[in-house]
Residue, then its C-alpha position, 0 to 999 in steps of 0.5 A: x500500500x502506497x503513502x497516497x493510499x494510506x493518506x486516504x485523501x487526508x490533507x497536509x498542513x504546512x506550518x512554520x515561520x515566514x521564510x521557512x519555505x512552506x509555499x515552495x515545499x508545499x507545491x512540490x509536496x502536492x505534486x508528489x502526492x497528486x494533491x492540489x496545492x493552496x497557500x492560505x496567504x494567496x487565497x486571503x489576497x484573492x478573497x480580499x482583492x488586495x495584498x496582505x500588506x494592504x490588509x494589515x494597513x487597513x484592517x490590522x493584524x486582527x482583520x487579517x487573522x479573521x480572513x485567514x481563519x475563514x480561508x482555513x475553515x473553507x479549505x479544511x472542508x476539502x480533501x487531497x490538499x496540501x496547504x501552506x499556512x501563514x506563519x502566525x496561523x498557529x496563534x489562533x486557537x480556533x485554527x487548530x480545530x481546522x488543522x487537526x482535520x489533517x496532518x500538521x507538518x512543521x518546517x522547523x528552520x533555524x533563526x539564522x537561516x530565516x534571517x538570511x532568507x528574509x533580509x530585504x523582504x518588504x512584503x512581511x508586515x510583521x517585520x517592518x521597521x529598523x529592528x526586524x531581525x529581533x522582531x523575527x526572533x521574538x515571533x519565533x520564541x512566541x510561536x515555538x511551542x505552538x509549532x511543536x504541537x505539529x504531528x510531524x517536525x521536519x528540521x530544515x538546514x541551509x543545504x536542504x533542497x526542496x526535493x530533499x525536504x519533500x522526501x523527508x516529509x513523505x518519509x516522516x508522514x508515512x512513519x506517523x501513519x504506520x505508528x498510528x495504525x500499529x497503536x490502533x491494532x494494539x488497543 
């Protein structure tokens, strides 16, 4: 039985900090599984008809988070999806009820790699201003325990290609499904 068969249409949700590579990894992961790919940030922008920076400017973070939750709620009703989520999606308790409709995969990227990837990125509303790298460190510290609630943790290094990360995700998800099946048989 293949992983695709074992998944039986269950969605995979990628969580992690901004700059973790959820979008690029998610697209390749969906292709590997024969699933559709959605990026919640992209869906929020399409639904609002404006970029996230403008949503933050006009509605604030709270307004953005409401839109994000609505998008996640809608996407979670479908099957056979890989969904790359926004970095802060885990901060809203309600979102976990939707995330738990599938398998939650945390792309755990060290702060130094995130800082290198995000340097000069002006499209991240939470990182605007002079001291963006310490803001990033603070956000990571605040979210670390939430990310750790994922079903699968994938440690990412600077040398990892997207293909290598996808292969690790597939192996870890398979391992997770097998261990759940084994424990179900034992109970």
